[in-house]
N, C-alpha and C positions, 0 to 999 in steps of 0.2 A: 327501510329494513336495515339492521346492523350487518357489518361484515361477517360476524360470527354466524348470524342466522342464515345469511346467504351462503356461506361455506357449508353449513349443516344441510341446507336444501340441496346444494349440488351433490354432496355425499349421498343424500337420500335418493336423488335421481339416479346416480350411478348404481346404487344398491338395487333400485327398481330394475335397471338394465340387466343386472346380473340375474334377476329372478325371472327374466323372460319377457320383459316389457321394454318398449322403446324409451329413450330419455324423454322427460317431460318437455313439452312445447315443441317437439319436432313433427307432430301430426303424422307420424308413421304408424302403420298397422302393427298389431301385436305379432311377435314372432316366437318361435320355439327356442328354448334354451338348449341348443344342440352343441354348445361349445364354440360356435363360430359367429356368436352375436357381435355386431360391430365391425365385421370385416366381409368384403366381397370375395367371390370364389377365387378371383385372380389376383387380389391385393391384400396381403397379410397386414398391411400397416393400419394404424389407427387413423380414424377419420379426424379432420380438424375439430369437429365438435367434441369427439371423445378425448382429444388431447387436451382441450381447454377444461373439460371436466375433471380429468386426472390431475392436471396441474393445479387446479383450485383445491381439490381435495387434499393433495399433498401439503400444499402451503398452509391450509388451515389446520392440518393434523399434526405437523411436526411440533409447533410450539406447545400445543396441548399435551403431546406425548412427553416432551421434555419435562413440563411442569407436573403432570399427574403421575407419571412413573417414578418421580424423585421425592414423593412426599415422605418416604421413609428416611431418606437422606437428610432432609430438613429436620424431621422429628428427632432423629437420633442425636444430631448435633445440639439440639436444644434440651435434651434429657440430661439432668444432673446426676442421674444414677449411673454408678461405675459398674460394668458387668463383672461377673465373678472372675473371668480370666482377663486381667488387666492388660491393655495394650498401650504402652506409653506413647506410641505414635498417635493414638487417638486422644490420650489424656496425658500430655507431657507435664501438666501441673503436679502429677504425682511423683515426679522425679526431683529429688532434693535440689540438684543444680539448676534445673529449669525454674524452680520456684524462686530463685534468687534474681531472676531477670526483672528489671524495673518495669512497672506497668502491666504485670502479669494478669491481675484480677480484672483490669479493664479490658484487656485484649480478649479474654475469654468470653466477655459479655457480648462480643460481636460475632461469635460463631454462628448463631441461628440466623442473624440478619445476612451474613455473607452467604451462607448456604441458600437462603431464599433468592437473593440476587442472581446466583449462579443458574438457578433452574427456572425462574419465572419467565413467562412468555415475553414480557416487555423488557427489551435490553437497556432501557435508559437507567436502570438501577445501578449500573456501573459507575456513572459519573457521580451520583449521589453518595455511593459507598466510598469512592476515592476521596471526595471532598471531606466526608465525615472522618475518614481515618487520618487524613492530613490535619484536620483540626484537632484530633485527639492527642497529638504529640507523643504517642507511644513510640518508643525506639523501634526501628525497623527490624532489628534482630529479635525483639520480643514478639512483634507481629508474626515474623516468620516462624518461630518456634510454637507459639501458643494459639495462632489463629490459622495462618496459611497452611502449615504442615498437617494439623489435625483435619482440616477440611479436605486436603488432598488425599490423606490417608483414608478417609471415609469413601471418597470417590473410588479409590483403588479396591477397597473391600467390596463395594457393590459390584464392581467389574469382576472380581475374581469369584464372587458368589453367584454370578450370572443373574443378578438382580437389576441389571441395566443393560442397555445395548451401546453400540458404537456412537451412534448419533448423540445420545444423551450424555455420554462421557466426554465426547469431543466438544460439545457446546460448553459444558460446565468447565472443563479444563482449559478451553481457550479464554473464557471470561476470567478465570482465576489468574492465568498467566498475564493477561492484559493489566489486571489490577496490581499484581506483584511488580510487574516491570515498570509501570507508570510510577508507582510510589517509590520504587528503588531508584530509578534515574532522577527523579525529582529531588530526592533527599541527598543523593550522593554529591549534588552541586555544592552542598554546604558543608561536606565532611573533609575536603582536601586541605587539611590544616597541617598534617604532619610533614616535616621536611623530607623524610626518607620513607615514603609509603611503600610497603611491600607489594609485590605483584603476584597474582595467582592466574594460572591458566586452566580453564574449565573445558573438559571435552567429554564425549560420550561414546559408547559403543553403537554399532549400527542397530542393534535390537532395542535401544532405549528410545522407544518411540513417544512415550508420554514424558515430556521434558519439563514439566512443571517443577520437578525437584531440583533441576539445575538452576532454574530461575530463583527458586527460594534460597538455595545455597549462595548464589551470586549476590542476592540482596543482603545476606548476612555479612559477607565479606565487604561489600561497599559500605555498609553501616559502621564497620569496624575500621574504616580508613584504608582498606586495601584498594589497589588498582586491579580491576577484574578484566581479564581478556578471554576470548573464545566464548564458550557457552553452549547452548543447545544445537547450534549449526556446525560445531567443530566435532568431526568424528576422528577415530584413530586411523588416520591415513597420512599420506605424505605431507598434507597441509599442516598437520600437527607437528611434525618433526621440523618442518621448515620454520615454524614460529619459535620453537625451542632453540633453533640454531641462530635465529636472528634477534632474539630478545633474551633478557635474564629474567627468570622467575624464581621465587622462593618455593612455590608450591605447584604441583600439578594435581588437579582433582579429576578423576575419571568416574563417570556415572555409568554403571553397568545394567542393562536392561533385563538380560536372561542369564540364568545360571549356566547354560551351556556355552556362554561366551567367556568363561573363565580362562580358557587356554589363549584366546585372542587377547584378553587383557594382560595375561602373564607375558606373552610375547612382546607386547608393546612396552611393558615395564622393563623387560630385559634389554630391549633395543635402546631405550632411554638411558638406562644405567650403564650401558657399554660405552657411552659418550662421557669421557672424563670431564669435559667442560661442565657437565650437568650433575657432577657428584655431590654438590652441596644442596641441590634441590630435593625437597621432600616430595613424596608421592602418596596420595590418599585415594582410596577407592570407596564408592558408595553406590547408592541407587537402589532400585527395586530388587535386583538379584542378591545384593549384599544383605538387604533387610530380610529376604527370604531364607538365605542360607549363608550366613557369614563365615561358617567353618570352611566352606568351599574356597574362600578367598584368602585364607589365613597364611598360606605358604607360597604366594606368587610374587613375593619380593616387595610389596607395598610397605611403606612406613607406617601406614594406619589404615585399618578396615572400619569404616565409619557406618554404623547402622542407623544414624539419624543425622539431621542437620545440626542438632545441638552438639553432637560429638565433633563435627567438623569445625563448628564455631569454637569449641574449646581448644582444638588444635591450633586454630588461627590465633587465638588469644595467647597461647603459650609461646608461639613463634613471634608474636609482636612485642613480648615482654622484654 
C-alpha cells in the first residue's frame, strides 16, 4: 500500500474515533462520544497510539493543503489576461521602463512553473528550477523584476485576501527565498569587475516579517555590481548604527513592514542624518508598508520612497553612473 493510502487510512481511523468508535486494530469495545474519548479519567494526555495517529495525519495533510489550497495562485500567474485594475507589481511588463530590461519575455514564461514549484508537495523542484534559471542566462535583475517580484506579490495578495494561511505562505516564501538567494550568490561571483564597487546596507523594521522583498532587492544590487551588506537579519537597532560607523556606504535601504512603523523609520533616519560623517549617504525606504501607503512615508526625510524593486534599481543605476 502507498504512503498516501496509508495516511488516508490513518485519517479515516482517527475520524472513526471522533464518531464514537475505537481506532481500527485496537480490539477495544465501542465507547460513547462523550467528549472524553482517548483519555482516562485521571490522565488528560493523548495515548501513544493516538499521538502516532495524529502525527501521521498531520504529516500527510500539510503537503496536500499547501498544494491544493494554492491552485488559484498557480492559475492566476499562468493567466495572460490582465485584470481591469492593473497592478504593476503583478504585471511589471506593463511598465515602459520594466519592458526595457533584457530577457523580459523569457522571464515571464517561467512564472507558472515557478509558482508550481513553490506549492507542490515534492520539494525537489527547487533544484530543477534553479538549474533551469541558471541555464537561461537571463540577467538577475530581470528575473527579480519580471519573475520573483510578481510571484511574491501574488503571495501577498492571497495573504491579504485571507485566501491562504500562515503555513502555506511560509512554505512558498521560504522556497522562493532559497531560489533567489542561491541564484544571486552564485551569479555575484562573476560580477565583481568594477574597480570601485558601490556599497549598500539593507535593513528592515521589526514588523517586516516576510523578507523575500529584501532578498529580491539585494539580488538586483549584486547583479548591478554593488557590494551588499546587511539584509533580512539586520533590524533598525544598535547593530545598524555600528555598521554605519565602521564602514562606508553609498546607500542605506530600509524595508518597512507595517504602516504604523512610520515613526520608528523616521526616527532612525533622523539619527542617521544627525551624523555628519554619513551626510553623503542616500537613504531609500520601501517594503510592504510603502507599497500600501507611500504617502505616509513622503515626509520622513528619506531621499527616495520606492514602491517597487524596479524603482530601487533605477536609483542604483543613477548612482552608479
